[in-house]
GULUMGU-806125 format. One record per residue (C-alpha): residue number from 1; residue in three letters; x, y, z. Coordinates in steps of 0.02 Angstrom, whole numbers, plus 32768, in hexadecimal, padded with zeros to 4 digits. Example, Ala and Ser with C-alpha at 12.3 -4.5 7.8 and 13.67 -1.06 7.14 Angstrom:
BEGIN
> 1,ALA,8267,7F1F,8186;
> 2,SER,82AC,7FCB,8165;
This chain:
BEGIN
> 1,MET,4115,359C,A77F;
> 2,SER,40C6,3502,A7CA;
> 3,GLN,4029,34B8,A782;
> 4,ASN,3FB2,342D,A7B1;
> 5,LEU,3F5B,33C4,A72E;
> 6,LYS,3EDC,334D,A779;
> 7,GLN,3E90,32AC,A73A;
> 8,THR,3E07,3270,A7AD;
> 9,VAL,3D90,31DE,A7C2;
> 10,PRO,3D03,322F,A826;
> 11,ALA,3CF1,31F6,A8DA;
> 12,ALA,3C4A,31C7,A923;
> 13,PRO,3BFE,3244,A9A0;
> 14,LEU,3C2B,3224,AA56;
> 15,SER,3BB0,3221,AAE5;
> 16,PRO,3BDC,3278,AB8B;
> 17,ALA,3BF5,31CD,ABDB;
> 18,GLU,3C74,319D,AB56;
> 19,THR,3CDA,323B,AB6E;
> 20,SER,3CE4,3233,AC2C;
> 21,ASP,3D7E,31C3,AC2E;
> 22,PRO,3DEA,31B6,AB92;
> 23,ARG,3E22,3106,ABC1;
> 24,GLY,3D7A,30CE,AC04;
> 25,GLU,3D72,301A,AC3B;
> 26,ILE,3E04,2FCE,ABDB;
> 27,GLU,3E5D,2F43,AC35;
> 28,ASN,3EF1,2F7D,ACA1;
> 29,PRO,3EE4,3033,AC69;
> 30,ASP,3F76,3067,ACD5;
> 31,GLU,3FEA,2FF4,AC72;
> 32,LEU,3FC0,303D,ABC8;
> 33,PRO,3FD3,30F7,ABA7;
> 34,LEU,3F49,3143,AB40;
> 35,LEU,3FC7,3172,AAB7;
> 36,VAL,4036,30F8,AA5B;
> 37,LEU,40C3,313C,A9EC;
> 38,ALA,40E5,30CE,A955;
> 39,SER,4199,3107,A943;
> 40,ALA,4245,30DA,A984;
> 41,SER,4281,318F,A96F;
> 42,PRO,42D3,31D0,AA0F;
> 43,GLY,42B3,3281,A9D1;
> 44,ARG,41F7,3266,A9C5;
> 45,ALA,41F5,3212,AA6F;
> 46,LYS,4252,32A6,AABB;
> 47,VAL,41D6,3322,AA6F;
> 48,LEU,4146,32C5,AAC2;
> 49,HIS,41A4,32B3,AB66;
> 50,ASP,41D1,336B,AB6C;
> 51,ALA,411A,3396,AB49;
> 52,GLY,40E5,3335,ABE3;
> 53,ILE,408E,32AD,AB80;
> 54,ASP,407B,31FA,ABBE;
> 55,PHE,4098,317B,AB35;
> 56,ALA,40D8,30CE,AB09;
> 57,VAL,4146,30A3,AA74;
> 58,GLN,4118,3014,A9FF;
> 59,VAL,4187,3011,A965;
> 60,SER,4137,2FE4,A8C0;
> 61,SER,417B,2F5E,A84D;
> 62,VAL,414B,2FBA,A7AE;
> 63,ASP,41BB,2FA0,A716;
> 64,GLU,41C0,3055,A6DC;
> 65,ASP,420B,302D,A632;
> 66,ALA,4184,2FAC,A610;
> 67,VAL,40F9,3023,A645;
> 68,LEU,413C,30AC,A5D3;
> 69,ALA,4154,3035,A542;
> 70,GLN,40A0,2FFA,A54F;
> 71,ALA,4061,30AD,A558;
> 72,VAL,40C6,30E3,A4C0;
> 73,GLU,4088,304C,A45D;
> 74,ARG,3FD5,3079,A488;
> 75,PHE,3FD7,3138,A485;
> 76,GLY,4077,316D,A42E;
> 77,GLU,4105,31D2,A47A;
> 78,LEU,40DD,3220,A522;
> 79,ASN,4115,32CD,A557;
> 80,PRO,417B,32DC,A5F9;
> 81,ALA,40E7,3316,A661;
> 82,ASP,4079,3285,A62A;
> 83,THR,4109,320D,A64A;
> 84,ALA,4118,3248,A6FF;
> 85,LEU,405D,3237,A71D;
> 86,LEU,4052,318B,A6CC;
> 87,LEU,40E0,3145,A735;
> 88,ALA,4098,318F,A7D5;
> 89,LYS,3FF2,313C,A7AE;
> 90,SER,4044,3095,A788;
> 91,LYS,40A2,3096,A82D;
> 92,ALA,4008,30C3,A892;
> 93,GLU,3FA0,303C,A83D;
> 94,ASP,4026,2FB9,A859;
> 95,VAL,4030,2FDA,A915;
> 96,ALA,3F74,2FF3,A92A;
> 97,ALA,3F58,2F45,A8E3;
> 98,ALA,3FBA,2EF8,A973;
> 99,GLU,3F60,2EB9,AA0D;
> 100,ASP,3FDA,2F19,AA7C;
> 101,ALA,3F91,2FBD,AA3D;
> 102,ASP,3EDD,2F94,AA6A;
> 103,GLY,3E8D,3020,AACF;
> 104,ALA,3F06,30A8,AA97;
> 105,VAL,3F11,312F,AA13;
> 106,VAL,3FA4,310B,A9A1;
> 107,LEU,4010,3192,A954;
> 108,GLY,407D,3170,A8BD;
> 109,CYS,40F9,31F2,A87B;
> 110,ASP,4170,31FF,A7EA;
> 111,SER,41DF,328D,A7AD;
> 112,VAL,421A,32B5,A6FD;
> 113,PHE,4289,3347,A6CD;
> 114,GLU,4260,339C,A628;
> 115,PHE,42EE,33F4,A5CE;
> 116,ASP,42D7,343B,A520;
> 117,GLY,423B,33D0,A50F;
> 118,VAL,4297,332E,A537;
> 119,ALA,4270,32C2,A5D0;
> 120,TYR,4306,32A7,A643;
> 121,GLY,42F1,321B,A6C0;
> 122,LYS,4379,31DC,A734;
> 123,PRO,4425,31DD,A6E0;
> 124,TYR,4464,3145,A743;
> 125,THR,4515,3153,A6FB;
> 126,ALA,459B,31D7,A711;
> 127,GLU,45AE,31E9,A655;
> 128,VAL,44F6,3213,A63B;
> 129,ALA,44F1,3288,A6D1;
> 130,THR,458A,32E6,A692;
> 131,ALA,4544,32F8,A5E2;
> 132,ARG,44A0,333C,A626;
> 133,TRP,44F3,33BC,A696;
> 134,GLU,455E,33F8,A606;
> 135,VAL,44C0,3428,A5A5;
> 136,MET,4456,3460,A63A;
> 137,SER,44D9,34D8,A681;
> 138,GLY,4498,358B,A67F;
> 139,LYS,43EF,3558,A639;
> 140,SER,4342,3528,A67A;
> 141,GLY,42CF,3492,A67B;
> 142,ILE,422C,3457,A6C9;
> 143,LEU,421F,33D4,A751;
> 144,HIS,4179,3378,A744;
> 145,THR,413D,330D,A7D6;
> 146,GLY,40A4,32A1,A7BF;
> 147,HIS,403D,327A,A85A;
> 148,TRP,3FBA,31F0,A85B;
> 149,LEU,3F4B,31C9,A8F1;
> 150,ILE,3EDE,312F,A903;
> 151,ASP,3E60,3121,A990;
> 152,ASN,3E78,306C,A9C3;
> 153,ARG,3E04,3074,AA59;
> 154,SER,3D6C,3004,AA55;
> 155,GLU,3CCE,3054,AA13;
> 156,GLU,3C63,2FD8,AA75;
> 157,ASP,3CB4,2FBE,AB20;
> 158,GLY,3C9B,306A,AB6A;
> 159,ASP,3D4A,30AF,AB51;
> 160,GLY,3D16,313B,AADC;
> 161,GLY,3D59,30F6,AA39;
> 162,THR,3D2A,314D,A997;
> 163,GLY,3D7F,30E4,A913;
> 164,ALA,3DCA,3183,A8CB;
> 165,THR,3E63,3179,A85A;
> 166,ILE,3EA7,3227,A839;
> 167,GLY,3F3E,3270,A7E1;
> 168,ALA,3F8F,331B,A7E4;
> 169,LEU,402C,3360,A794;
> 170,SER,4099,33E4,A7E5;
> 171,SER,411F,3439,A77C;
> 172,THR,41AE,34AC,A7B0;
> 173,ILE,4227,350E,A742;
> 174,VAL,42DE,34F7,A775;
> 175,ASN,435F,3579,A742;
> 176,PHE,4413,353C,A749;
> 177,GLU,44B2,359C,A76B;
> 178,SER,4540,3595,A6EC;
> 179,VAL,45A8,3503,A72E;
> 180,THR,465F,34E4,A705;
> 181,PRO,46A0,343E,A6C4;
> 182,ASP,46FF,3423,A767;
> 183,GLU,4660,3441,A7CC;
> 184,ILE,4600,33C8,A75F;
> 185,ALA,4686,3343,A774;
> 186,ALA,468C,335B,A831;
> 187,TYR,45CF,3355,A840;
> 188,VAL,45BB,32BA,A7D6;
> 189,ALA,4648,3265,A838;
> 190,THR,45E0,3273,A8D7;
> 191,GLY,455E,3200,A88A;
> 192,GLU,44D2,3271,A8C4;
> 193,PRO,4487,3299,A81A;
> 194,LEU,4485,31E7,A7D6;
> 195,PRO,43DE,31AC,A822;
> 196,CYS,4385,3254,A80E;
> 197,ALA,430E,3289,A784;
> 198,GLY,436E,3304,A718;
> 199,GLY,4410,32DE,A770;
> 200,PHE,4406,3361,A7FA;
> 201,THR,43C1,3383,A8A7;
> 202,ILE,4382,3420,A8FD;
> 203,ASP,4398,33DC,A9AD;
> 204,GLY,444D,33A3,A99F;
> 205,ARG,44F1,33D5,A94C;
> 206,GLY,4494,33FF,A8AC;
> 207,ALA,4442,3494,A901;
> 208,ALA,44E3,34F6,A8E2;
> 209,PHE,44C4,34ED,A827;
> 210,ILE,440D,3525,A827;
> 211,ARG,43FA,35E0,A80E;
> 212,SER,433F,35E5,A830;
> 213,ILE,429B,3588,A81B;
> 214,GLU,41EF,35BE,A7E6;
> 215,GLY,4170,3556,A845;
> 216,ASN,416F,34E1,A8D9;
> 217,ALA,4219,34AB,A91D;
> 218,GLN,41D4,3409,A968;
> 219,ASN,419D,33D7,A8BA;
> 220,VAL,4252,33D6,A881;
> 221,ILE,4279,335A,A90C;
> 222,GLY,41EC,32EC,A8CB;
> 223,LEU,414F,330B,A931;
> 224,ASN,40E7,33A9,A941;
> 225,VAL,4088,33A6,A9E6;
> 226,SER,400D,342A,A9AC;
> 227,THR,3FE1,33BA,A918;
> 228,LEU,3FC9,3329,A991;
> 229,ARG,3F54,3396,A9F7;
> 230,GLU,3EEA,33B7,A95C;
> 231,LEU,3EE2,32FE,A932;
> 232,LEU,3EB2,32CE,A9E3;
> 233,ALA,3E24,334D,A9DC;
> 234,GLU,3DE0,32F3,A943;
> 235,THR,3DCA,3258,A9B0;
> 236,GLY,3D75,32B7,AA3C;
> 237,LEU,3E12,32BE,AAA8;
> 238,SER,3E72,3351,AAF1;
> 239,VAL,3F2E,3359,AAF6;
> 240,SER,3F1B,3362,ABB3;
> 241,ASP,3ED6,32B1,ABAC;
> 242,VAL,3F83,3272,AB7D;
> 243,TRP,3FE6,32DC,ABF8;
> 244,VAL,4047,3280,AC7E;
């Protein structure tokens, strides 16, 4: 089943005046959506679009391998869930530090697939994707998606900023069908699984090989809108504030 594990820096209380307009008096508010997605993922963008959410995309320049290496050196080995949350936080912080994100709330996301206690990121190559599917066939794993929201609105200029930086993890169990070698070869040959955490999709050809899920389907794509709603509430915003 899905779960949400939050890490929160408390937001300052908002006055009625500060909550009247989520974007307040920021310069050229019509040119900057309230929500900025710190991800190049077309799947995450589609989830937001289908949910009627107005957003801009600003891709982070985070070196994920370097971030993980630093974390392991400092804290020791991370479990898959903590890895997803750490990378989501790093992406959100990277984009929030840019001037182009001033006046927005920035959402970073990262997904990690856990199989037999091991973190599976993107396979990138056909050889890795094939090997993973050979062991995942007929079995189950957990797709963890870390969500991190940073309120980058000014706390002083009347646009309702809280300074909040909040993380939540959403996890979904994925149960796979038994897949034949020919099916694995054909699927890998499409290239679809190569850039996907775990080497599969639920909103593409890979859906044919997923028997069932336990939890939120959007989370498997990489962004759980109900989790976003909870994070927005922590900053004094409603999900309706980011609707188109």
